[in-house]
N, C-alpha and C positions, 0 to 999 in steps of 0.2 A: 435506560433499561439496564438490567443487571448483566454483569459479564458472564454469569452462569448461563443465562438465557441465550445470549449471543453465542457462547461456546457450543450449546446444544444445537442451535441452528447451523453453525459452522460445520459440526460433525455430520449433519444431514446433507448439507450442500456440497461439501468437499468431494465426496466420491462421485457425485453427479458431474461436477466440473472436471475432475480428473479423467473420468471415463470419456469425456468429450475432447480431451487434450488441452484443458485449461488449468491454470494454477490460480487458486484463490489469493487475492491480495488483501481484501478486507471484507468483513461482514459487519454491518451495523444495523441496529433496530432503534429508530427514533420515533418520537411522538407518542401520545397517550390515547387520544380519542380515535384516531385512525392511523395506526402505526405504519411506518415506512421501513421496509426491509431493503437496505442498500447492499448490493453484492458487487464487488469489484473483482475482476478477473482478467487474466491475460494468457496468451500462448507462451510457451517457453522462450520464444524469440522476442518477447516483450510487446507483441502487437495484439490488437483486439479491435475488429471492425464492427460495424453496425449489425451485419448479418450474424456474426459470432455472438454478440450481445442478445439478439433476438432468439437465436437457437438455445442459448443457455437459459434465458428467461422462460422459454416454453418448457424446457426439461425440468426446471425447478418447479414451475407451476404444476406440471403433471404429477410430479412426485409429492408435492404438498397437498394435492387433491386427495391422495391416498392417506397420507400421514396426518394432515391438518395440524401442524405444530403451532400455529398462531390462531388462538380461539376466535378473535374478532376479525372483522373485515380489515384488510391491510393493502398497501400498495407495494408492489415489487419493482425495484429499479435495478437493472443490471447495466454496468458500465465498464469501460476501460479505466485504468488508473490515471490516464492523461500524462502529459509531459511533466507537469509539476506535481507529480504523484506523491501519495503518502508513502512513507518508509515504514513498513509494518513487520518485516521479517529481518532476521540478523543479516542474511545475505544481501539485502538491499543496501546496507551500509557499506559493504565491500563493493558491490556492483557500481554504486554511484559515488565512490571515492573520487575526490577531485572536484566535485560539484558542491554548490552552496545549498545549505539546508537551514530550515528553522526547526528548532527542537523545543518542545514544552515538556518540562519535567514534572513528575508526580511529587517530588520532594526537592527543596532547595539544595543546590550544590554550589559551593563557593559563594553563597549568598544570592544565587540567581535561580529562577525557575524557567526562564526563557533564554535560549541561546540562538545565535545566528552565526554561521561560519562555514568553513569548507570541510567537508567530510574527508577524513584521512583513513577510514577503514576501521577494522576491529583490532583490538589488542587484548587477547584473552576474553574476558567477559565484558569488556568496555568498548564503547563506541568512541573513537577519537575524533575530536573536532578542533580545527584551528580557528580560534576566535579571539576577540578582544578580551584580555584578562583584566583590564582596568588601567587607570592612568599610570600607576607605578610600574606595572608589569608589562604593559604593551600587548602585542599580539603573540599568542603561543598556543600550544596544544593543551586541550583539556580532555581528560579521560572520564567519560560519563558511563556509569554502570547501565548496561542494557535494560535491566529490570526497572530502572528508575525513569525510563522514558515513557511519558504519557502519550504524546503524539509527535510525529516528525514528518516533515514534508520538504520536498525539493523546492528551491526558489527558481522561478522561471528566469533563465539567463540566455544570452545569445549562444553560449557554448552548449548549454543543455538542448536548445532547439536544434543546433547543428548536429549534435550526436544523435538525437532522435530521428532526424531526417536520414542520416547514414544507416541507422538500424532498420528503418522502414524500407529503404532501397534494398538493403541486403536481404531482408525478409521477402520482399517482392521477387527478387532474383531467385532465391531458394525455392519459393513455391512454384515459380514458372518452370524451374528445372525438374521438379518432381512430378509435374503434370504430364 
């Protein structure tokens, strides 16, 4: 599906999500015969439970009944980004610095379109990744222009799981204190 179409849907969904206290992570529209609208969101603390997904799904469905932005019958899927989440926003590359990621590029860089390495954060307009630079150069940092990234995703590791558990515990304590 076209990026213009997805951007239109994102513009409709984002205010709904924000009004409910969620941040959009990704909106995707796939399939031709019966399109699937995938909406990924989370709370500012990085959590998103089943009840949150259901509430956001109901709100989007109600709004889309009014606007009807997808002409044909479609399936709406609302989910959390998960532990091995996609990296879709600039800040994701800072937030998850120190973790391993897979990055697919729109255009080859240094002769490669796929990278795997440890995120080092941002440097200006570039995402910095420590990766294998080849037999002669060994391991080192590669600066990848943010605009050239097609898709990026965290790799599920023990460290990532441990950090996610800590974040969830902290979020649970914070919500218990505010009740």
